[in-house]
mmCIF file of the C-alpha atoms, coordinates in Angstrom:
data_MODEL
# 
_entry.id   MODEL 
# 
loop_
_atom_site.group_PDB 
_atom_site.id 
_atom_site.type_symbol 
_atom_site.label_atom_id 
_atom_site.label_alt_id 
_atom_site.label_comp_id 
_atom_site.label_asym_id 
_atom_site.label_entity_id 
_atom_site.label_seq_id 
_atom_site.pdbx_PDB_ins_code 
_atom_site.Cartn_x 
_atom_site.Cartn_y 
_atom_site.Cartn_z 
_atom_site.occupancy 
_atom_site.B_iso_or_equiv 
_atom_site.pdbx_formal_charge 
_atom_site.auth_seq_id 
_atom_site.auth_comp_id 
_atom_site.auth_asym_id 
_atom_site.auth_atom_id 
_atom_site.pdbx_PDB_model_num 
ATOM 1  C CA . MET A 1 1  ? -54.692 -83.976 -71.868 1.00 0.00 ? 1  MET A CA 1 
ATOM 2  C CA . ILE A 1 2  ? -57.975 -84.973 -70.301 1.00 0.00 ? 2  ILE A CA 1 
ATOM 3  C CA . ALA A 1 3  ? -59.985 -82.354 -68.423 1.00 0.00 ? 3  ALA A CA 1 
ATOM 4  C CA . PHE A 1 4  ? -62.919 -82.533 -66.057 1.00 0.00 ? 4  PHE A CA 1 
ATOM 5  C CA . GLU A 1 5  ? -65.058 -79.963 -64.322 1.00 0.00 ? 5  GLU A CA 1 
ATOM 6  C CA . VAL A 1 6  ? -65.639 -81.100 -60.745 1.00 0.00 ? 6  VAL A CA 1 
ATOM 7  C CA . ASN A 1 7  ? -68.067 -78.622 -59.196 1.00 0.00 ? 7  ASN A CA 1 
ATOM 8  C CA . ASP A 1 8  ? -68.205 -80.441 -55.860 1.00 0.00 ? 8  ASP A CA 1 
ATOM 9  C CA . MET A 1 9  ? -64.418 -80.045 -55.375 1.00 0.00 ? 9  MET A CA 1 
ATOM 10 C CA . THR A 1 10 ? -64.305 -77.194 -52.865 1.00 0.00 ? 10 THR A CA 1 
ATOM 11 C CA . CYS A 1 11 ? -61.099 -77.344 -50.808 1.00 0.00 ? 11 CYS A CA 1 
ATOM 12 C CA . GLY A 1 12 ? -57.584 -78.663 -50.522 1.00 0.00 ? 12 GLY A CA 1 
ATOM 13 C CA . HIS A 1 13 ? -58.846 -81.892 -48.984 1.00 0.00 ? 13 HIS A CA 1 
ATOM 14 C CA . CYS A 1 14 ? -60.901 -82.484 -52.139 1.00 0.00 ? 14 CYS A CA 1 
ATOM 15 C CA . VAL A 1 15 ? -57.802 -81.820 -54.264 1.00 0.00 ? 15 VAL A CA 1 
ATOM 16 C CA . SER A 1 16 ? -55.825 -84.323 -52.216 1.00 0.00 ? 16 SER A CA 1 
ATOM 17 C CA . THR A 1 17 ? -58.555 -86.963 -52.418 1.00 0.00 ? 17 THR A CA 1 
ATOM 18 C CA . ILE A 1 18 ? -58.881 -86.618 -56.192 1.00 0.00 ? 18 ILE A CA 1 
ATOM 19 C CA . THR A 1 19 ? -55.107 -86.669 -56.628 1.00 0.00 ? 19 THR A CA 1 
ATOM 20 C CA . LYS A 1 20 ? -54.825 -89.886 -54.614 1.00 0.00 ? 20 LYS A CA 1 
ATOM 21 C CA . ALA A 1 21 ? -57.690 -91.507 -56.534 1.00 0.00 ? 21 ALA A CA 1 
ATOM 22 C CA . VAL A 1 22 ? -56.071 -90.726 -59.885 1.00 0.00 ? 22 VAL A CA 1 
ATOM 23 C CA . ARG A 1 23 ? -52.640 -91.917 -58.698 1.00 0.00 ? 23 ARG A CA 1 
ATOM 24 C CA . VAL A 1 24 ? -54.100 -95.309 -57.729 1.00 0.00 ? 24 VAL A CA 1 
ATOM 25 C CA . ILE A 1 25 ? -54.910 -96.062 -61.363 1.00 0.00 ? 25 ILE A CA 1 
ATOM 26 C CA . ASP A 1 26 ? -52.142 -94.025 -63.024 1.00 0.00 ? 26 ASP A CA 1 
ATOM 27 C CA . LYS A 1 27 ? -49.054 -93.449 -60.889 1.00 0.00 ? 27 LYS A CA 1 
ATOM 28 C CA . GLY A 1 28 ? -47.274 -91.419 -63.570 1.00 0.00 ? 28 GLY A CA 1 
ATOM 29 C CA . ALA A 1 29 ? -50.140 -89.074 -64.415 1.00 0.00 ? 29 ALA A CA 1 
ATOM 30 C CA . ILE A 1 30 ? -49.477 -85.343 -64.258 1.00 0.00 ? 30 ILE A CA 1 
ATOM 31 C CA . LEU A 1 31 ? -52.342 -83.484 -62.604 1.00 0.00 ? 31 LEU A CA 1 
ATOM 32 C CA . ASN A 1 32 ? -53.116 -79.798 -62.777 1.00 0.00 ? 32 ASN A CA 1 
ATOM 33 C CA . ILE A 1 33 ? -55.949 -78.666 -60.572 1.00 0.00 ? 33 ILE A CA 1 
ATOM 34 C CA . ASP A 1 34 ? -57.541 -75.223 -60.560 1.00 0.00 ? 34 ASP A CA 1 
ATOM 35 C CA . LEU A 1 35 ? -59.668 -75.208 -57.436 1.00 0.00 ? 35 LEU A CA 1 
ATOM 36 C CA . SER A 1 36 ? -61.215 -71.802 -58.148 1.00 0.00 ? 36 SER A CA 1 
ATOM 37 C CA . LYS A 1 37 ? -62.498 -73.007 -61.536 1.00 0.00 ? 37 LYS A CA 1 
ATOM 38 C CA . HIS A 1 38 ? -63.220 -76.551 -60.333 1.00 0.00 ? 38 HIS A CA 1 
ATOM 39 C CA . ARG A 1 39 ? -61.049 -77.957 -63.146 1.00 0.00 ? 39 ARG A CA 1 
ATOM 40 C CA . VAL A 1 40 ? -58.944 -81.106 -63.059 1.00 0.00 ? 40 VAL A CA 1 
ATOM 41 C CA . THR A 1 41 ? -56.605 -81.566 -66.014 1.00 0.00 ? 41 THR A CA 1 
ATOM 42 C CA . ILE A 1 42 ? -54.731 -84.835 -66.320 1.00 0.00 ? 42 ILE A CA 1 
ATOM 43 C CA . ASP A 1 43 ? -51.921 -85.912 -68.622 1.00 0.00 ? 43 ASP A CA 1 
ATOM 44 C CA . PRO A 1 44 ? -52.202 -89.696 -68.200 1.00 0.00 ? 44 PRO A CA 1 
ATOM 45 C CA . THR A 1 45 ? -49.525 -92.309 -68.772 1.00 0.00 ? 45 THR A CA 1 
ATOM 46 C CA . GLU A 1 46 ? -51.651 -95.451 -68.345 1.00 0.00 ? 46 GLU A CA 1 
ATOM 47 C CA . ALA A 1 47 ? -55.344 -94.701 -67.814 1.00 0.00 ? 47 ALA A CA 1 
ATOM 48 C CA . ASP A 1 48 ? -57.939 -93.522 -70.298 1.00 0.00 ? 48 ASP A CA 1 
ATOM 49 C CA . ALA A 1 49 ? -60.600 -90.849 -69.787 1.00 0.00 ? 49 ALA A CA 1 
ATOM 50 C CA . GLN A 1 50 ? -63.257 -93.296 -68.619 1.00 0.00 ? 50 GLN A CA 1 
ATOM 51 C CA . GLU A 1 51 ? -60.957 -94.884 -66.041 1.00 0.00 ? 51 GLU A CA 1 
ATOM 52 C CA . LEU A 1 52 ? -59.966 -91.458 -64.722 1.00 0.00 ? 52 LEU A CA 1 
ATOM 53 C CA . SER A 1 53 ? -63.585 -90.331 -64.550 1.00 0.00 ? 53 SER A CA 1 
ATOM 54 C CA . ASP A 1 54 ? -64.548 -93.534 -62.727 1.00 0.00 ? 54 ASP A CA 1 
ATOM 55 C CA . ALA A 1 55 ? -61.725 -93.065 -60.195 1.00 0.00 ? 55 ALA A CA 1 
ATOM 56 C CA . ILE A 1 56 ? -62.823 -89.498 -59.429 1.00 0.00 ? 56 ILE A CA 1 
ATOM 57 C CA . ARG A 1 57 ? -66.454 -90.606 -59.165 1.00 0.00 ? 57 ARG A CA 1 
ATOM 58 C CA . GLU A 1 58 ? -65.536 -93.490 -56.829 1.00 0.00 ? 58 GLU A CA 1 
ATOM 59 C CA . ALA A 1 59 ? -63.719 -90.959 -54.625 1.00 0.00 ? 59 ALA A CA 1 
ATOM 60 C CA . GLY A 1 60 ? -67.077 -89.231 -54.143 1.00 0.00 ? 60 GLY A CA 1 
ATOM 61 C CA . TYR A 1 61 ? -67.037 -86.471 -56.772 1.00 0.00 ? 61 TYR A CA 1 
ATOM 62 C CA . THR A 1 62 ? -68.940 -85.786 -59.980 1.00 0.00 ? 62 THR A CA 1 
ATOM 63 C CA . PRO A 1 63 ? -66.533 -85.194 -62.879 1.00 0.00 ? 63 PRO A CA 1 
ATOM 64 C CA . THR A 1 64 ? -67.922 -83.734 -66.097 1.00 0.00 ? 64 THR A CA 1 
ATOM 65 C CA . PRO A 1 65 ? -65.704 -84.032 -69.193 1.00 0.00 ? 65 PRO A CA 1 
ATOM 66 C CA . VAL A 1 66 ? -64.458 -80.717 -70.573 1.00 0.00 ? 66 VAL A CA 1 
ATOM 67 C CA . PRO A 1 67 ? -63.525 -80.434 -74.256 1.00 0.00 ? 67 PRO A CA 1 
ATOM 68 C CA . ALA A 1 68 ? -59.769 -79.988 -74.686 1.00 0.00 ? 68 ALA A CA 1 
ATOM 69 C CA . SER A 1 69 ? -60.226 -76.610 -76.360 1.00 0.00 ? 69 SER A CA 1 
ATOM 70 C CA . THR A 1 70 ? -61.794 -75.153 -73.176 1.00 0.00 ? 70 THR A CA 1 
ATOM 71 C CA . ALA A 1 71 ? -59.375 -76.744 -70.710 1.00 0.00 ? 71 ALA A CA 1 
ATOM 72 C CA . PRO A 1 72 ? -57.077 -74.285 -68.951 1.00 0.00 ? 72 PRO A CA 1 
ATOM 73 C CA . ALA A 1 73 ? -53.601 -74.060 -70.466 1.00 0.00 ? 73 ALA A CA 1 
ATOM 74 C CA . ALA A 1 74 ? -51.855 -73.378 -67.179 1.00 0.00 ? 74 ALA A CA 1 
ATOM 75 C CA . ALA A 1 75 ? -53.383 -74.438 -63.903 1.00 0.00 ? 75 ALA A CA 1 
ATOM 76 C CA . THR A 1 76 ? -52.096 -74.813 -60.388 1.00 0.00 ? 76 THR A CA 1 
ATOM 77 C CA . LYS A 1 77 ? -50.396 -78.137 -59.763 1.00 0.00 ? 77 LYS A CA 1 
ATOM 78 C CA . ALA A 1 78 ? -52.130 -80.386 -57.280 1.00 0.00 ? 78 ALA A CA 1 
ATOM 79 C CA . ARG A 1 79 ? -50.918 -80.134 -53.732 1.00 0.00 ? 79 ARG A CA 1 
ATOM 80 C CA . GLY A 1 80 ? -51.926 -82.449 -50.947 1.00 0.00 ? 80 GLY A CA 1 
ATOM 81 C CA . GLY A 1 81 ? -51.844 -82.609 -47.200 1.00 0.00 ? 81 GLY A CA 1 
ATOM 82 C CA . CYS A 1 82 ? -53.848 -79.504 -46.360 1.00 0.00 ? 82 CYS A CA 1 
ATOM 83 C CA . CYS A 1 83 ? -57.593 -79.020 -46.301 1.00 0.00 ? 83 CYS A CA 1 
ATOM 84 C CA . CYS A 1 84 ? -57.343 -75.295 -47.101 1.00 0.00 ? 84 CYS A CA 1 
ATOM 85 C CA . GLY A 1 85 ? -55.770 -75.506 -50.566 1.00 0.00 ? 85 GLY A CA 1 
# 
């Protein structure tokens, strides 16, 4: 699992944008996003941490790596299509 804190992720539209950006480089990745804690946790199938970070950054956000020991164990799965979460 790879986790990032993304403090400028503030709504469902942000979640959708980040989800799409990650899926472009890793179609099989499993994303868990906790909007209230600004955490994105990814279980990648193809991409590494740097590629995932770059994809999120290119989507317009500022991901900060989170050590695995502080990543949430159970987060809300990413949902798209709504800008209200």
